[in-house]
C-alpha positions in Angstrom: -8.1 -17.9 40.8 -5.0 -18.6 38.8 -5.2 -18.8 35.1 -4.3 -22.0 33.3 -3.5 -22.0 29.6 -4.2 -25.2 27.6 -1.4 -27.0 25.7 -1.6 -27.2 21.9 -3.4 -25.1 19.4 -7.0 -23.9 19.0 -8.6 -23.0 15.7 -11.3 -20.5 15.0 -13.3 -20.2 11.8 -15.1 -16.8 11.4 -17.5 -15.8 8.6 -17.5 -12.7 6.5 -20.4 -10.3 7.3 -22.4 -7.6 5.6 -23.8 -4.9 7.8 -26.5 -2.2 7.5 -28.3 -4.1 4.7 -29.7 -0.8 3.4 -31.9 0.9 6.1 -30.5 -1.0 9.1 -27.7 1.3 9.8 -25.4 0.1 12.6 -28.1 -2.5 13.6 -28.6 -5.2 11.0 -26.1 -7.7 9.8 -25.8 -11.0 7.8 -23.2 -13.7 8.1 -21.9 -15.0 4.8 -20.2 -18.3 3.8 -16.7 -17.0 3.2 -14.3 -17.6 6.1 -11.0 -16.8 7.7 -9.3 -19.6 9.7 -7.1 -18.7 12.6 -4.9 -21.1 14.5 -3.5 -19.8 17.9 -1.2 -21.4 20.4 0.4 -20.2 23.6 4.2 -20.2 23.4 7.2 -19.6 25.8 7.7 -16.0 24.6 7.3 -13.5 21.8 4.6 -13.1 19.2 4.7 -14.7 15.8 2.0 -14.1 13.2 1.9 -15.7 9.7 -0.7 -14.6 7.2 -1.7 -16.4 3.9 -4.4 -15.3 1.5 -6.0 -11.9 1.7 -3.7 -9.4 3.3 -0.6 -11.5 3.1 2.5 -9.4 3.0 0.5 -6.3 4.2 -0.8 -7.1 7.6 1.5 -6.8 10.6 3.1 -9.9 11.9 3.6 -8.8 15.5 1.7 -7.2 18.4 0.1 -4.7 16.0 -2.0 -7.4 14.3 -5.7 -6.8 15.2 -6.2 -10.4 16.2 -3.3 -10.1 18.7 -4.9 -6.8 20.0 -8.2 -8.6 20.5 -6.5 -11.6 22.2 -4.6 -9.3 24.6 -7.9 -7.5 25.6 -9.5 -10.9 26.2 -6.7 -12.2 28.2 -6.8 -9.1 30.3 -10.5 -9.7 30.9 -9.8 -13.3 31.8 -7.1 -12.3 34.3 -3.7 -13.1 32.8 -1.4 -12.8 29.8 0.5 -15.8 28.3 4.3 -15.5 27.8 4.0 -15.7 24.1 1.6 -16.4 21.1 1.9 -18.0 17.7 -0.8 -17.3 15.1 -1.5 -18.7 11.7 -4.1 -16.8 9.7 -5.6 -18.2 6.5 -7.6 -15.2 5.2 -10.3 -15.4 2.6 -12.3 -12.3 3.6 -11.1 -9.3 1.5 -9.6 -6.6 3.5 -11.2 -3.1 3.7 -14.1 -4.0 1.3 -17.1 -3.8 3.6 -17.3 -7.6 4.3 -16.3 -7.4 8.0 -12.6 -8.3 7.9 -11.9 -6.3 11.0 -14.8 -7.8 12.9 -13.8 -11.3 11.9 -10.3 -10.6 13.2 -11.7 -9.2 16.5 -14.1 -12.1 17.0 -11.3 -14.6 16.1 -9.1 -13.0 18.7 -11.7 -13.0 21.4 -12.7 -16.6 20.9 -9.2 -17.9 20.4 -8.0 -16.3 23.6 -11.0 -17.6 25.5 -10.4 -21.1 24.2 -6.8 -21.0 25.2 -7.8 -20.5 28.9 -8.8 -23.7 30.5 -12.0 -22.3 32.1 -12.4 -19.5 29.6 -16.0 -20.1 28.8 -16.9 -20.1 32.5 -15.1 -16.8 33.0 -16.5 -15.2 29.8 -19.8 -16.4 28.4 -21.0 -15.6 24.8 -22.9 -12.5 25.9 -19.7 -11.1 27.5 -17.7 -12.1 24.4 -20.1 -10.1 22.2 -19.8 -7.1 24.5 -16.0 -7.2 24.4 -15.9 -7.7 20.6 -18.4 -4.8 20.0 -16.3 -2.6 22.3 -13.2 -3.3 20.4 -14.9 -2.8 17.0 -16.8 0.3 18.1 -20.2 -0.9 17.0 -22.0 -4.3 17.1 -23.5 -4.7 13.6 -20.7 -6.8 12.2 -19.4 -8.7 15.2 -22.9 -9.9 16.0 -23.5 -12.0 12.8 -19.8 -13.1 12.9 -20.4 -14.5 16.4 -24.0 -15.8 16.1 -24.5 -16.5 12.4 -27.5 -15.9 10.3 -29.4 -12.5 10.2 -28.8 -10.5 13.3 -30.3 -7.4 15.0 -27.8 -5.7 17.3 -28.2 -2.9 19.7 -26.3 -1.2 22.6 -27.5 -0.7 26.1 -25.8 0.9 29.0 -24.3 -2.5 29.9 -22.9 -3.0 26.4 -23.9 -4.7 23.1 -26.7 -7.2 22.7 -27.9 -9.1 19.7 -30.4 -11.7 18.4 -30.1 -14.0 15.5 -33.1 -14.8 13.2 -33.4 -17.5 10.6 -33.4 -16.3 7.0 -36.0 -17.3 4.4 -34.7 -20.1 2.1 -35.3 -17.9 -1.0 -32.7 -15.4 0.0 -29.5 -16.0 -2.0 -26.8 -13.3 -1.5 -24.4 -12.2 -4.2 -21.5 -9.9 -3.5 -19.7 -7.8 -6.0 -16.2 -7.0 -4.7 -14.1 -4.3 -6.3 -10.3 -4.1 -6.5 -10.4 -0.7 -4.7 -10.5 -0.5 -0.9 -12.5 1.6 1.5 -12.1 2.7 5.1 -14.9 2.7 7.5 -13.5 5.9 9.2 -13.6 7.7 5.8 -17.1 6.5 5.1 -18.4 7.6 8.5 -16.8 11.0 8.0 -19.1 11.5 5.0 -22.2 11.3 7.2 -24.0 14.4 8.4 -24.4 15.0 12.2 -28.2 15.2 11.8 -30.8 13.9 9.4 -34.3 15.1 8.5 -37.1 13.6 10.6 -38.8 12.3 7.4 -35.7 10.4 6.4 -35.4 8.8 9.9 -39.0 7.8 9.8 -38.7 6.2 6.4 -35.6 4.2 7.5 -37.4 3.0 10.6 -40.2 1.7 8.6 -38.1 0.1 5.9 -35.8 -1.5 8.5 -38.8 -3.1 10.2 -40.0 -4.3 6.8 -36.6 -5.7 6.0 -36.8 -8.0 9.0 -40.0 -9.4 7.7 -38.7 -9.6 4.1 -35.5 -11.5 5.1 -37.2 -13.9 7.4 -40.6 -14.5 5.8 -41.3 -12.7 2.5 -38.3 -12.1 0.2 -40.6 -10.7 -2.5 -40.5 -7.5 -0.4 -36.7 -7.1 -0.4 -36.6 -4.4 -3.0 -38.8 -1.9 -1.1 -37.4 -3.1 2.2 -33.8 -2.1 1.3 -34.6 1.6 0.5 -32.2 3.8 2.6 -32.0 7.5 3.3 -29.4 7.7 6.1 -26.0 6.7 4.7 -25.8 5.3 1.1 -26.5 8.5 -0.8 -24.3 10.5 1.5 -21.4 8.2 0.9 -21.9 7.9 -2.9 -19.6 10.7 -3.9 -16.7 8.8 -2.3 -17.4 5.6 -4.1 -19.1 6.4 -7.4 -18.6 3.0 -9.0 -20.3 1.3 -6.0 -23.2 3.8 -6.2 -23.5 3.2 -9.9 -23.6 -0.6 -9.5 -26.2 -0.4 -6.7 -28.3 1.8 -9.0 -28.0 -0.4 -12.0 -28.9 -3.5 -10.0 -31.9 -1.8 -8.4 -33.1 -0.6 -11.8 -33.1 -4.2 -12.8 -35.3 -5.1 -9.8 -32.5 -6.4 -7.6 -32.5 -5.6 -3.9 -28.9 -4.3 -3.9 -27.2 -2.3 -1.2 -23.8 -1.1 -0.1 -22.2 -3.8 2.0 -21.2 -2.3 5.3 -19.2 0.9 4.6 -18.4 -0.3 1.1 -17.2 -0.5 -1.5 -18.5 -4.0 -2.0 -22.1 -4.3 -3.2 -24.5 -6.9 -1.8 -27.5 -8.2 -3.7 -30.1 -9.9 -1.6 -32.4 -11.0 -4.4 -31.7 -12.9 -7.6 -29.4 -11.2 -10.1 -30.9 -11.4 -13.6 -29.2 -13.8 -16.0 -26.8 -11.9 -18.2 -26.3 -9.0 -15.9 -22.7 -7.8 -16.2 -21.1 -5.7 -13.5 -17.9 -5.4 -15.5 -14.4 -6.7 -15.2 -13.5 -4.6 -12.2 -15.7 -6.6 -9.9 -15.3 -10.1 -8.4 -18.7 -11.7 -8.2 -19.4 -14.4 -5.6 -22.6 -16.1 -4.8 -22.3 -16.9 -1.1 -24.5 -19.0 1.2 -25.7 -17.6 4.5 -23.5 -18.8 7.3 -26.1 -20.0 9.9 -23.7 -21.1 12.6 -21.4 -18.2 13.1 -17.9 -18.5 14.5 -16.7 -22.0 15.3 -13.9 -23.0 17.7 -12.2 -26.3 18.1 -9.2 -27.5 20.1 -6.6 -28.8 17.7 -6.9 -28.1 14.0 -9.8 -28.4 11.6 
């Protein structure tokens, strides 16, 4: 069946995300109310990318841009490539901070490409979009909340990634502390050992299960539910300021964790009045994004 591209632009709004959430390594994620907006349009030739906000002047403005990479993979899956593309990216998600900027770019690219094909949703449903996004990212824990919104549990089967989204208890009010320094997921993963003690794995399994209950029904349990033995201590030497802030918040009774691979810190329970993280941290109280990625034809 021939592929027809729609005339005019489509716009995708994608939320920031925080993954792992302590014990839920590579499985749990949360969509947060800070967004990137991407406008995409098929053109007669070439690739043009403009970026404002986070990453402006740093991100590539051609085929190397991650959104373009994701769009190309999606067009391949849908059966045809357009002659050219024009992208406008208004970025509010910090780059390389553990808030899902790469997942947001991948999800934006997959959904924008699908929306630019006249029957894209019939050719690629949401489950297939999740599988492709997770394949491009390498793991599903950030792309799942970015796509679905809310609190997500993601896993991978032989056929690819799957995920479910659960409602979050109203008393959960996330706060993120974003440092000036950046981190790379590849470097953070390299710090992890190939094996872990059975006792640590068992502890994390129990706390991850408890965290599902705490986030959805009983936020009073968030502090014990966010205990982790699989990745945060192992990564601490590479980001000592992050580890120190997590420790200070937890000592104050706050359910604080490393956001994704760091170096951002996520607090899931109320931060005490007067708590000072220091001038090196941007502090944002963010709502939970319950709807996930949004797509419209035209402009928002």
